[in-house]
N, C-alpha and C positions, 0 to 999 in steps of 0.2 A: 541479718539480725534475727534471732529466734526468741519468741516469747513462750514460756511454758504456760499451759493451762492450769491455773491454780484453783480450779473449781468453779462453782457458781458465783456470779456477781452478787455482791451483798452491799446493801446500803442501809444504814441505820439498824443492822441486825436482821434485815429481811432479804430473802432471796429474790433477786430482781432479773433473773435470767430470761424471763418470759417477756420483758419489756420494760425498760426504765429510761426515762429521758434524763440525761445527767449534764447536758451542755446545750445551750442556745447562744448563738453569736451572730452579730450583724457585721458582715464584711462589706466595707464601703469601697466604691469605685473599682470594681473587679472586672477584668477583661474576660469575656466569655465568647468563644467561637462556636457558632451554631453549626451542627453537623446534619442534624434532621429535626424539623419542627413538626409538632402535632398539636392542632388547635382544638382537639376534643377535650372536653372537661375532664380533669383527673389524670390526663396523659402526660407522661414526662417527655422532655426533649433530649436527644443526644447532643452533647456538646463537648468542648475541650476547655478546661481551666487549668492554667499553669502547666500545660503540656500533658495533662492527664485526662483521659476519657471520663466523662461523668454523665449521670442522668439528673436532669433538673427540671422542676416544675415551674410554671409561670404564673405568679400571683398578682401581676401588674395588669389590672382590668383595663386601664386607659390604654396601655401599649396594645393589648389584645384586641381591643375595638378598633384601634387605628390600623392595625395589619388586616383584620378581617374586612374593614370598609375600603381598603386600598389606599388610605391616606398615607400609611407607612409601607415601605418595602423591606422585606427581610428574605435573604437568599442563603443557600447553603455556603458555608465558609465565612459569612459575614461575622464581624466582631462587634459586640455591643459592650458598653461600659454600664455596669449595674450595681445596685446594692443587692447583696445576696444574703439570705438568712441560712445559717447552718445549725441544724439541730442534730445532735448525736445521741443515740439511744443504744442501749444494750439489749440485744435480742438473741435468745438462744446461745448465750455466752460469746457473742460476736458484736463488735461495735459497728453500728450502722450509721452512715451519714445520710441525711436527707437535706437536699439543697433546694432552695426556691429563689427565683428572681422576684424580688418584691418591688423594685423600682428601676426601670430602664432609664439611664441618665442620657446616653447618647446612642444614636444609630449611625450605621455606615453612611 
């Protein structure tokens, strides 16, 4: 499938190619396979969702505290079921997907 570049993204008559949020969705009960985790603030994890490699941030503070304290175990290739927030933006004439785990429902 080929899409032609039709020029700058426009919303309400204004050029939005430098960054415009146009979609925010909550995806419920999504399976995410962890490939590499990073517990530093602001760092994304490498994961797989629906067979596609993704980068995803972790915004579930309760989950993060549990893993850091050792109460929860999380290993490479573990699958978690979670609610995922998907925000799509247009940046420099490209659609950018930002994914974040906002609530981990089940762990392996």
